[in-house]
C-alpha positions, 0 to 999 in steps of 0.5 A, a space after each residue: 709358940 705355946 704347945 698344948 695337949 688339949 683343945 681350948 676350954 676342954 680340960 677333959 683332954 688333959 687326962 689321957 695325956 697325963 696318963 700317957 706321960 705317966 706310962 712313958 716315965 714308968 716304962 722308959 724314964 725312971 731308972 735310966 740315965 740321960 747324959 744330954 738333951 738329944 738322948 732324952 728327945 730320942 728316947 721320947 720319939 722312939 717310945 711314941 713310935 712304939 706306943 702307937 705302932 707296937 704296944 698292945 693295949 687292953 682297953 683298945 681290944 688288945 690292939 695298938 692305937 694305930 690298929 684301932 684307928 685304921 679299923 675306925 677309918 674303915 668302919 666310917 
């Protein structure tokens, strides 16, 4: 199985994912020491949870991605 972060023939999808991984590395990875694969996987899973549910983002109107998504669903 090959994992992809974008839709087929939609290279524009790559930009937001590259940005996300850059933010994750800047906020959690650089300067940290991981002694095994399990600890880095745990850090990534915890960061994704934080990013989606607690990290406020200015470009979303100072809300979390989940808050923005929930408001979008209510408006639809």
